[in-house]
N, CA, C and O atoms as a Tinker XYZ file with bonds, in Angstrom:
   404  protein
     1  N      0.822000   -1.191000    0.000000    73     2
     2  CA     0.000000    0.000000    0.000000    64     1     3
     3  C      0.869000    1.259000    0.000000    63     2     4     5
     4  O      0.546000    2.239000   -0.672000    81     3
     5  N      1.965000    1.230000    0.752000    73     3     6
     6  CA     2.854000    2.390000    0.809000    64     5     7
     7  C      3.476000    2.673000   -0.547000    63     6     8     9
     8  O      3.644000    3.834000   -0.922000    81     7
     9  N      3.821000    1.623000   -1.289000    73     7    10
    10  CA     4.432000    1.832000   -2.600000    64     9    11
    11  C      3.431000    2.432000   -3.583000    63    10    12    13
    12  O      3.821000    3.220000   -4.445000    81    11
    13  N      2.168000    2.084000   -3.475000    73    11    14
    14  CA     1.138000    2.663000   -4.337000    64    13    15
    15  C      0.963000    4.141000   -4.016000    63    14    16    17
    16  O      0.842000    4.968000   -4.920000    81    15
    17  N      0.950000    4.470000   -2.739000    73    15    18
    18  CA     0.838000    5.869000   -2.322000    64    17    19
    19  C      2.013000    6.676000   -2.833000    63    18    20    21
    20  O      1.830000    7.791000   -3.322000    81    19
    21  N      3.216000    6.134000   -2.728000    73    19    22
    22  CA     4.411000    6.818000   -3.219000    64    21    23
    23  C      4.337000    7.015000   -4.726000    63    22    24    25
    24  O      4.677000    8.091000   -5.220000    81    23
    25  N      3.907000    6.014000   -5.458000    73    23    26
    26  CA     3.786000    6.102000   -6.909000    64    25    27
    27  C      2.793000    7.185000   -7.305000    63    26    28    29
    28  O      3.067000    7.968000   -8.214000    81    27
    29  N      1.663000    7.241000   -6.649000    73    27    30
    30  CA     0.660000    8.269000   -6.932000    64    29    31
    31  C      1.210000    9.658000   -6.621000    63    30    32    33
    32  O      0.986000   10.595000   -7.387000    81    31
    33  N      1.924000    9.802000   -5.512000    73    31    34
    34  CA     2.503000   11.090000   -5.137000    64    33    35
    35  C      3.538000   11.542000   -6.156000    63    34    36    37
    36  O      3.553000   12.710000   -6.542000    81    35
    37  N      4.400000   10.636000   -6.597000    73    35    38
    38  CA     5.419000   10.987000   -7.580000    64    37    39
    39  C      4.810000   11.344000   -8.933000    63    38    40    41
    40  O      5.271000   12.268000   -9.602000    81    39
    41  N      3.794000   10.623000   -9.325000    73    39    42
    42  CA     3.104000   10.925000  -10.573000    64    41    43
    43  C      2.461000   12.301000  -10.492000    63    42    44    45
    44  O      2.500000   13.062000  -11.459000    81    43
    45  N      1.878000   12.622000   -9.363000    73    43    46
    46  CA     1.276000   13.933000   -9.161000    64    45    47
    47  C      2.308000   15.040000   -9.243000    63    46    48    49
    48  O      2.045000   16.077000   -9.852000    81    47
    49  N      3.478000   14.847000   -8.644000    73    47    50
    50  CA     4.550000   15.854000   -8.687000    64    49    51
    51  C      5.027000   16.063000  -10.118000    63    50    52    53
    52  O      5.255000   17.197000  -10.541000    81    51
    53  N      5.178000   14.980000  -10.855000    73    51    54
    54  CA     5.621000   15.070000  -12.239000    64    53    55
    55  C      4.623000   15.850000  -13.085000    63    54    56    57
    56  O      5.015000   16.670000  -13.915000    81    55
    57  N      3.353000   15.600000  -12.878000    73    55    58
    58  CA     2.307000   16.301000  -13.618000    64    57    59
    59  C      2.300000   17.777000  -13.263000    63    58    60    61
    60  O      2.184000   18.623000  -14.150000    81    59
    61  N      2.421000   18.100000  -11.987000    73    59    62
    62  CA     2.465000   19.505000  -11.554000    64    61    63
    63  C      3.663000   20.203000  -12.181000    63    62    64    65
    64  O      3.543000   21.326000  -12.672000    81    63
    65  N      4.819000   19.546000  -12.166000    73    63    66
    66  CA     6.028000   20.152000  -12.728000    64    65    67
    67  C      5.862000   20.436000  -14.207000    63    66    68    69
    68  O      6.218000   21.520000  -14.668000    81    67
    69  N      5.330000   19.490000  -14.955000    73    67    70
    70  CA     5.166000   19.671000  -16.400000    64    69    71
    71  C      4.154000   20.768000  -16.722000    63    70    72    73
    72  O      4.363000   21.549000  -17.651000    81    71
    73  N      3.074000   20.833000  -15.973000    73    71    74
    74  CA     2.019000   21.798000  -16.265000    64    73    75
    75  C      2.347000   23.214000  -15.785000    63    74    76    77
    76  O      1.707000   24.172000  -16.216000    81    75
    77  N      3.332000   23.356000  -14.904000    73    75    78
    78  CA     3.680000   24.685000  -14.393000    64    77    79
    79  C      5.021000   25.166000  -14.933000    63    78    80    81
    80  O      5.606000   26.098000  -14.379000    81    79
    81  N      5.517000   24.553000  -15.996000    73    79    82
    82  CA     6.800000   24.941000  -16.581000    64    81    83
    83  C      6.711000   26.367000  -17.109000    63    82    84    85
    84  O      5.791000   26.703000  -17.855000    81    83
    85  N      7.676000   27.210000  -16.718000    73    83    86
    86  CA     7.675000   28.618000  -17.119000    64    85    87
    87  C      8.816000   28.956000  -18.080000    63    86    88    89
    88  O      9.079000   30.131000  -18.332000    81    87
    89  N      9.487000   27.954000  -18.611000    73    87    90
    90  CA    10.575000   28.218000  -19.545000    64    89    91
    91  C     10.003000   28.586000  -20.910000    63    90    92    93
    92  O      9.361000   27.764000  -21.564000    81    91
    93  N     10.240000   29.827000  -21.335000    73    91    94
    94  CA     9.807000   30.196000  -22.672000    64    93    95
    95  C     10.951000   29.948000  -23.659000    63    94    96    97
    96  O     12.068000   29.630000  -23.250000    81    95
    97  N     10.674000   30.093000  -24.939000    73    95    98
    98  CA    11.670000   29.789000  -25.972000    64    97    99
    99  C     12.938000   30.623000  -25.818000    63    98   100   101
   100  O     14.042000   30.108000  -25.998000    81    99
   101  N     12.793000   31.904000  -25.489000    73    99   102
   102  CA    13.967000   32.775000  -25.339000    64   101   103
   103  C     14.850000   32.334000  -24.169000    63   102   104   105
   104  O     16.077000   32.376000  -24.266000    81   103
   105  N     14.234000   31.915000  -23.075000    73   103   106
   106  CA    15.006000   31.469000  -21.921000    64   105   107
   107  C     15.748000   30.172000  -22.241000    63   106   108   109
   108  O     16.891000   29.990000  -21.824000    81   107
   109  N     15.100000   29.274000  -22.979000    73   107   110
   110  CA    15.751000   28.029000  -23.384000    64   109   111
   111  C     16.956000   28.340000  -24.275000    63   110   112   113
   112  O     18.031000   27.772000  -24.083000    81   111
   113  N     16.783000   29.235000  -25.244000    73   111   114
   114  CA    17.897000   29.603000  -26.128000    64   113   115
   115  C     19.016000   30.277000  -25.341000    63   114   116   117
   116  O     20.190000   29.993000  -25.578000    81   115
   117  N     18.676000   31.154000  -24.423000    73   115   118
   118  CA    19.677000   31.869000  -23.635000    64   117   119
   119  C     20.500000   30.919000  -22.777000    63   118   120   121
   120  O     21.729000   30.991000  -22.767000    81   119
   121  N     19.826000   30.034000  -22.061000    73   119   122
   122  CA    20.551000   29.111000  -21.191000    64   121   123
   123  C     21.371000   28.111000  -22.005000    63   122   124   125
   124  O     22.507000   27.802000  -21.646000    81   123
   125  N     20.808000   27.613000  -23.085000    73   123   126
   126  CA    21.523000   26.651000  -23.923000    64   125   127
   127  C     22.720000   27.300000  -24.599000    63   126   128   129
   128  O     23.770000   26.671000  -24.731000    81   127
   129  N     22.579000   28.540000  -25.026000    73   127   130
   130  CA    23.676000   29.248000  -25.677000    64   129   131
   131  C     24.882000   29.343000  -24.756000    63   130   132   133
   132  O     26.019000   29.161000  -25.191000    81   131
   133  N     24.634000   29.628000  -23.484000    73   131   134
   134  CA    25.734000   29.706000  -22.530000    64   133   135
   135  C     26.467000   28.390000  -22.389000    63   134   136   137
   136  O     27.694000   28.371000  -22.286000    81   135
   137  N     25.734000   27.290000  -22.383000    73   135   138
   138  CA    26.348000   25.972000  -22.244000    64   137   139
   139  C     27.084000   25.550000  -23.514000    63   138   140   141
   140  O     28.054000   24.794000  -23.453000    81   139
   141  N     26.621000   26.040000  -24.663000    73   139   142
   142  CA    27.202000   25.624000  -25.939000    64   141   143
   143  C     28.285000   26.569000  -26.462000    63   142   144   145
   144  O     29.029000   26.212000  -27.375000    81   143
   145  N     28.375000   27.762000  -25.893000    73   143   146
   146  CA    29.384000   28.723000  -26.349000    64   145   147
   147  C     28.935000   29.563000  -27.534000    63   146   148   149
   148  O     29.767000   30.052000  -28.298000    81   147
   149  N     27.636000   29.736000  -27.693000    73   147   150
   150  CA    27.071000   30.572000  -28.743000    64   149   151
   151  C     26.355000   31.753000  -28.117000    63   150   152   153
   152  O     26.103000   31.772000  -26.912000    81   151
   153  N     26.034000   32.727000  -28.931000    73   151   154
   154  CA    25.137000   33.804000  -28.522000    64   153   155
   155  C     23.708000   33.305000  -28.740000    63   154   156   157
   156  O     23.472000   32.530000  -29.667000    81   155
   157  N     22.753000   33.727000  -27.914000    73   155   158
   158  CA    21.370000   33.283000  -28.127000    64   157   159
   159  C     20.861000   33.576000  -29.543000    63   158   160   161
   160  O     20.085000   32.801000  -30.102000    81   159
   161  N     21.302000   34.692000  -30.113000    73   159   162
   162  CA    20.855000   35.055000  -31.465000    64   161   163
   163  C     21.386000   34.101000  -32.535000    63   162   164   165
   164  O     20.882000   34.096000  -33.658000    81   163
   165  N     22.397000   33.293000  -32.204000    73   163   166
   166  CA    22.964000   32.340000  -33.149000    64   165   167
   167  C     22.250000   30.988000  -33.114000    63   166   168   169
   168  O     22.580000   30.093000  -33.892000    81   167
   169  N     21.276000   30.834000  -32.219000    73   167   170
   170  CA    20.560000   29.567000  -32.081000    64   169   171
   171  C     19.097000   29.714000  -32.480000    63   170   172   173
   172  O     18.458000   30.737000  -32.234000    81   171
   173  N     18.593000   28.655000  -33.105000    73   171   174
   174  CA    17.179000   28.554000  -33.432000    64   173   175
   175  C     16.623000   27.351000  -32.682000    63   174   176   177
   176  O     17.188000   26.259000  -32.741000    81   175
   177  N     15.537000   27.552000  -31.990000    73   175   178
   178  CA    14.888000   26.455000  -31.281000    64   177   179
   179  C     14.035000   25.694000  -32.291000    63   178   180   181
   180  O     13.028000   26.208000  -32.780000    81   179
   181  N     14.447000   24.468000  -32.597000    73   179   182
   182  CA    13.752000   23.650000  -33.589000    64   181   183
   183  C     12.521000   23.001000  -32.969000    63   182   184   185
   184  O     11.438000   23.034000  -33.552000    81   183
   185  N     12.684000   22.413000  -31.793000    73   183   186
   186  CA    11.556000   21.800000  -31.100000    64   185   187
   187  C     11.864000   21.694000  -29.615000    63   186   188   189
   188  O     13.013000   21.808000  -29.186000    81   187
   189  N     10.809000   21.471000  -28.845000    73   187   190
   190  CA    10.951000   21.311000  -27.400000    64   189   191
   191  C      9.814000   20.470000  -26.880000    63   190   192   193
   192  O      8.731000   20.418000  -27.463000    81   191
   193  N     10.083000   19.808000  -25.762000    73   191   194
   194  CA     9.022000   19.075000  -25.068000    64   193   195
   195  C      9.369000   19.075000  -23.587000    63   194   196   197
   196  O     10.541000   19.131000  -23.213000    81   195
   197  N      8.354000   19.014000  -22.760000    73   195   198
   198  CA     8.551000   18.984000  -21.320000    64   197   199
   199  C      7.951000   17.696000  -20.781000    63   198   200   201
   200  O      6.799000   17.360000  -21.056000    81   199
   201  N      8.755000   16.992000  -20.015000    73   199   202
   202  CA     8.310000   15.784000  -19.332000    64   201   203
   203  C      8.746000   15.899000  -17.886000    63   202   204   205
   204  O      9.940000   15.942000  -17.590000    81   203
   205  N      7.780000   15.950000  -16.988000    73   203   206
   206  CA     8.111000   16.087000  -15.570000    64   205   207
   207  C      8.871000   17.382000  -15.329000    63   206   208   209
   208  O      8.412000   18.461000  -15.706000    81   207
   209  N     10.027000   17.271000  -14.702000    73   207   210
   210  CA    10.813000   18.471000  -14.393000    64   209   211
   211  C     11.831000   18.795000  -15.466000    63   210   212   213
   212  O     12.563000   19.774000  -15.325000    81   211
   213  N     11.909000   18.009000  -16.542000    73   211   214
   214  CA    12.901000   18.229000  -17.599000    64   213   215
   215  C     12.273000   18.811000  -18.852000    63   214   216   217
   216  O     11.177000   18.422000  -19.256000    81   215
   217  N     12.994000   19.758000  -19.464000    73   215   218
   218  CA    12.632000   20.279000  -20.771000    64   217   219
   219  C     13.715000   19.841000  -21.738000    63   218   220   221
   220  O     14.901000   20.080000  -21.511000    81   219
   221  N     13.297000   19.200000  -22.818000    73   219   222
   222  CA    14.215000   18.712000  -23.849000    64   221   223
   223  C     14.101000   19.647000  -25.046000    63   222   224   225
   224  O     13.006000   19.872000  -25.562000    81   223
   225  N     15.232000   20.190000  -25.486000    73   223   226
   226  CA    15.224000   21.159000  -26.576000    64   225   227
   227  C     16.173000   20.729000  -27.692000    63   226   228   229
   228  O     17.305000   20.318000  -27.438000    81   227
   229  N     15.694000   20.829000  -28.926000    73   227   230
   230  CA    16.529000   20.624000  -30.110000    64   229   231
   231  C     16.821000   21.998000  -30.685000    63   230   232   233
   232  O     15.909000   22.780000  -30.958000    81   231
   233  N     18.116000   22.285000  -30.867000    73   231   234
   234  CA    18.537000   23.599000  -31.333000    64   233   235
   235  C     19.436000   23.478000  -32.556000    63   234   236   237
   236  O     20.144000   22.486000  -32.727000    81   235
   237  N     19.398000   24.502000  -33.401000    73   235   238
   238  CA    20.280000   24.551000  -34.564000    64   237   239
   239  C     21.026000   25.875000  -34.522000    63   238   240   241
   240  O     20.421000   26.937000  -34.381000    81   239
   241  N     22.356000   25.800000  -34.646000    73   239   242
   242  CA    23.191000   26.998000  -34.617000    64   241   243
   243  C     23.295000   27.592000  -36.018000    63   242   244   245
   244  O     23.035000   26.915000  -37.012000    81   243
   245  N     23.674000   28.850000  -36.082000    73   243   246
   246  CA    23.785000   29.539000  -37.367000    64   245   247
   247  C     24.858000   28.920000  -38.267000    63   246   248   249
   248  O     24.840000   29.135000  -39.479000    81   247
   249  N     25.790000   28.157000  -37.693000    73   247   250
   250  CA    26.815000   27.487000  -38.498000    64   249   251
   251  C     26.366000   26.104000  -38.973000    63   250   252   253
   252  O     27.158000   25.361000  -39.552000    81   251
   253  N     25.100000   25.757000  -38.731000    73   251   254
   254  CA    24.534000   24.500000  -39.207000    64   253   255
   255  C     24.622000   23.337000  -38.235000    63   254   256   257
   256  O     24.023000   22.290000  -38.478000    81   255
   257  N     25.350000   23.495000  -37.148000    73   255   258
   258  CA    25.454000   22.411000  -36.162000    64   257   259
   259  C     24.144000   22.287000  -35.389000    63   258   260   261
   260  O     23.470000   23.280000  -35.115000    81   259
   261  N     23.797000   21.042000  -35.042000    73   259   262
   262  CA    22.565000   20.791000  -34.294000    64   261   263
   263  C     22.894000   20.193000  -32.935000    63   262   264   265
   264  O     23.819000   19.392000  -32.800000    81   263
   265  N     22.119000   20.596000  -31.926000    73   263   266
   266  CA    22.365000   20.187000  -30.551000    64   265   267
   267  C     21.063000   19.761000  -29.879000    63   266   268   269
   268  O     19.969000   20.148000  -30.288000    81   267
   269  N     21.218000   18.959000  -28.845000    73   267   270
   270  CA    20.109000   18.569000  -27.984000    64   269   271
   271  C     20.500000   18.966000  -26.562000    63   270   272   273
   272  O     21.606000   18.668000  -26.112000    81   271
   273  N     19.591000   19.639000  -25.859000    73   271   274
   274  CA    19.858000   20.067000  -24.487000    64   273   275
   275  C     18.725000   19.624000  -23.566000    63   274   276   277
   276  O     17.561000   19.574000  -23.962000    81   275
   277  N     19.093000   19.307000  -22.342000    73   275   278
   278  CA    18.123000   18.998000  -21.289000    64   277   279
   279  C     18.278000   20.070000  -20.222000    63   278   280   281
   280  O     19.374000   20.302000  -19.712000    81   279
   281  N     17.172000   20.718000  -19.891000    73   279   282
   282  CA    17.166000   21.723000  -18.827000    64   281   283
   283  C     16.241000   21.210000  -17.731000    63   282   284   285
   284  O     15.060000   20.962000  -17.973000    81   283
   285  N     16.776000   21.053000  -16.536000    73   283   286
   286  CA    16.006000   20.560000  -15.402000    64   285   287
   287  C     15.523000   21.744000  -14.585000    63   286   288   289
   288  O     16.307000   22.630000  -14.245000    81   287
   289  N     14.225000   21.764000  -14.266000    73   287   290
   290  CA    13.662000   22.816000  -13.428000    64   289   291
   291  C     12.781000   23.758000  -14.232000    63   290   292   293
   292  O     12.239000   23.392000  -15.275000    81   291
   293  N     12.649000   24.973000  -13.729000    73   291   294
   294  CA    11.835000   25.970000  -14.412000    64   293   295
   295  C     10.343000   25.766000  -14.217000    63   294   296   297
   296  O      9.549000   26.076000  -15.105000    81   295
   297  N      9.958000   25.243000  -13.051000    73   295   298
   298  CA     8.543000   24.968000  -12.796000    64   297   299
   299  C      8.203000   25.312000  -11.346000    63   298   300   301
   300  O      9.056000   25.768000  -10.585000    81   299
   301  N      6.954000   25.088000  -10.985000    73   299   302
   302  CA     6.482000   25.408000   -9.634000    64   301   303
   303  C      7.278000   24.669000   -8.562000    63   302   304   305
   304  O      7.603000   25.244000   -7.524000    81   303
   305  N      7.595000   23.392000   -8.808000    73   303   306
   306  CA     8.311000   22.605000   -7.796000    64   305   307
   307  C      9.728000   23.112000   -7.556000    63   306   308   309
   308  O     10.260000   22.949000   -6.458000    81   307
   309  N     10.350000   23.726000   -8.568000    73   307   310
   310  CA    11.705000   24.260000   -8.395000    64   309   311
   311  C     11.681000   25.775000   -8.187000    63   310   312   313
   312  O     12.721000   26.432000   -8.229000    81   311
   313  N     10.483000   26.321000   -7.964000    73   311   314
   314  CA    10.282000   27.763000   -7.789000    64   313   315
   315  C     10.850000   28.554000   -8.967000    63   314   316   317
   316  O     11.344000   29.668000   -8.791000    81   315
   317  N     10.780000   27.978000  -10.160000    73   315   318
   318  CA    11.234000   28.651000  -11.370000    64   317   319
   319  C     12.725000   28.540000  -11.633000    63   318   320   321
   320  O     13.188000   28.897000  -12.716000    81   319
   321  N     13.487000   28.051000  -10.657000    73   319   322
   322  CA    14.938000   27.941000  -10.836000    64   321   323
   323  C     15.270000   26.741000  -11.724000    63   322   324   325
   324  O     14.525000   25.762000  -11.778000    81   323
   325  N     16.410000   26.840000  -12.422000    73   323   326
   326  CA    16.851000   25.751000  -13.286000    64   325   327
   327  C     18.293000   25.375000  -12.975000    63   326   328   329
   328  O     19.063000   26.171000  -12.439000    81   327
   329  N     18.633000   24.151000  -13.323000    73   327   330
   330  CA    20.024000   23.723000  -13.304000    64   329   331
   331  C     20.637000   24.080000  -14.652000    63   330   332   333
   332  O     19.904000   24.246000  -15.627000    81   331
   333  N     21.958000   24.202000  -14.735000    73   331   334
   334  CA    22.564000   24.473000  -16.041000    64   333   335
   335  C     22.193000   23.369000  -17.031000    63   334   336   337
   336  O     22.096000   22.202000  -16.652000    81   335
   337  N     21.986000   23.734000  -18.293000    73   335   338
   338  CA    21.612000   22.731000  -19.287000    64   337   339
   339  C     22.723000   21.713000  -19.519000    63   338   340   341
   340  O     23.910000   22.029000  -19.427000    81   339
   341  N     22.313000   20.491000  -19.820000    73   339   342
   342  CA    23.239000   19.452000  -20.270000    64   341   343
   343  C     23.005000   19.330000  -21.770000    63   342   344   345
   344  O     21.904000   18.984000  -22.199000    81   343
   345  N     24.028000   19.611000  -22.568000    73   343   346
   346  CA    23.875000   19.647000  -24.022000    64   345   347
   347  C     24.935000   18.785000  -24.703000    63   346   348   349
   348  O     26.004000   18.522000  -24.153000    81   347
   349  N     24.602000   18.360000  -25.910000    73   347   350
   350  CA    25.560000   17.637000  -26.739000    64   349   351
   351  C     25.125000   17.747000  -28.188000    63   350   352   353
   352  O     24.011000   18.182000  -28.481000    81   351
   353  N     26.009000   17.353000  -29.091000    73   351   354
   354  CA    25.662000   17.348000  -30.506000    64   353   355
   355  C     24.528000   16.374000  -30.735000    63   354   356   357
   356  O     24.437000   15.342000  -30.071000    81   355
   357  N     23.665000   16.709000  -31.681000    73   355   358
   358  CA    22.534000   15.838000  -31.999000    64   357   359
   359  C     23.063000   14.470000  -32.423000    63   358   360   361
   360  O     23.992000   14.366000  -33.224000    81   359
   361  N     22.458000   13.437000  -31.875000    73   359   362
   362  CA    22.844000   12.068000  -32.188000    64   361   363
   363  C     23.846000   11.467000  -31.232000    63   362   364   365
   364  O     24.109000   10.266000  -31.291000    81   363
   365  N     24.419000   12.282000  -30.339000    73   363   366
   366  CA    25.359000   11.784000  -29.341000    64   365   367
   367  C     24.676000   11.778000  -27.979000    63   366   368   369
   368  O     23.873000   12.664000  -27.688000    81   367
   369  N     24.982000   10.793000  -27.146000    73   367   370
   370  CA    24.339000   10.747000  -25.827000    64   369   371
   371  C     24.787000   11.902000  -24.935000    63   370   372   373
   372  O     25.920000   12.376000  -25.013000    81   371
   373  N     23.865000   12.334000  -24.095000    73   371   374
   374  CA    24.172000   13.399000  -23.139000    64   373   375
   375  C     24.577000   12.774000  -21.829000    63   374   376   377
   376  O     23.900000   11.880000  -21.319000    81   375
   377  N     25.679000   13.243000  -21.285000    73   375   378
   378  CA    26.107000   12.821000  -19.956000    64   377   379
   379  C     25.500000   13.821000  -18.980000    63   378   380   381
   380  O     26.058000   14.889000  -18.727000    81   379
   381  N     24.352000   13.448000  -18.444000    73   379   382
   382  CA    23.579000   14.371000  -17.612000    64   381   383
   383  C     24.190000   14.624000  -16.245000    63   382   384   385
   384  O     23.871000   15.626000  -15.604000    81   383
   385  N     25.064000   13.734000  -15.785000    73   383   386
   386  CA    25.683000   13.906000  -14.471000    64   385   387
   387  C     26.835000   14.904000  -14.570000    63   386   388   389
   388  O     27.675000   14.772000  -15.459000    81   387
   389  N     26.897000   15.890000  -13.689000    73   387   390
   390  CA    27.973000   16.875000  -13.763000    64   389   391
   391  C     29.351000   16.260000  -13.453000    63   390   392   393
   392  O     30.378000   16.893000  -13.698000    81   391
   393  N     29.374000   15.038000  -12.920000    73   391   394
   394  CA    30.632000   14.407000  -12.556000    64   393   395
   395  C     31.198000   13.541000  -13.673000    63   394   396   397
   396  O     32.299000   13.006000  -13.546000    81   395
   397  N     30.453000   13.398000  -14.766000    73   395   398
   398  CA    30.939000   12.623000  -15.906000    64   397   399
   399  C     31.485000   13.579000  -16.942000    63   398   400   401
   400  O     30.841000   14.576000  -17.270000    81   399
   401  N     32.642000   13.293000  -17.453000    73   399   402
   402  CA    33.234000   14.118000  -18.524000    64   401   403
   403  C     33.940000   13.239000  -19.492000    63   402   404
   404  O     34.508000   13.728000  -20.469000    81   403
């Protein structure tokens, strides 16, 4: 019974986080640009999706390179705060842990 209660609580938190996401396209480009070494104006947001507390963004730079970034936070549960984006070239896995390099 306790595991069912925990599962329901976690599902509820995930839904709240996804529905209260406040990251707009400009903020995603700005934060991703800093992690990638570009200016925000050099990036185009191709697509984005939010699942739970993570926002997944596909970006294309003005030099034709494509990237995928994960931004954690930016919702009611994190009080709008975000962690630095984890980004990599499109098609390569992202090492989401800050201790992996």
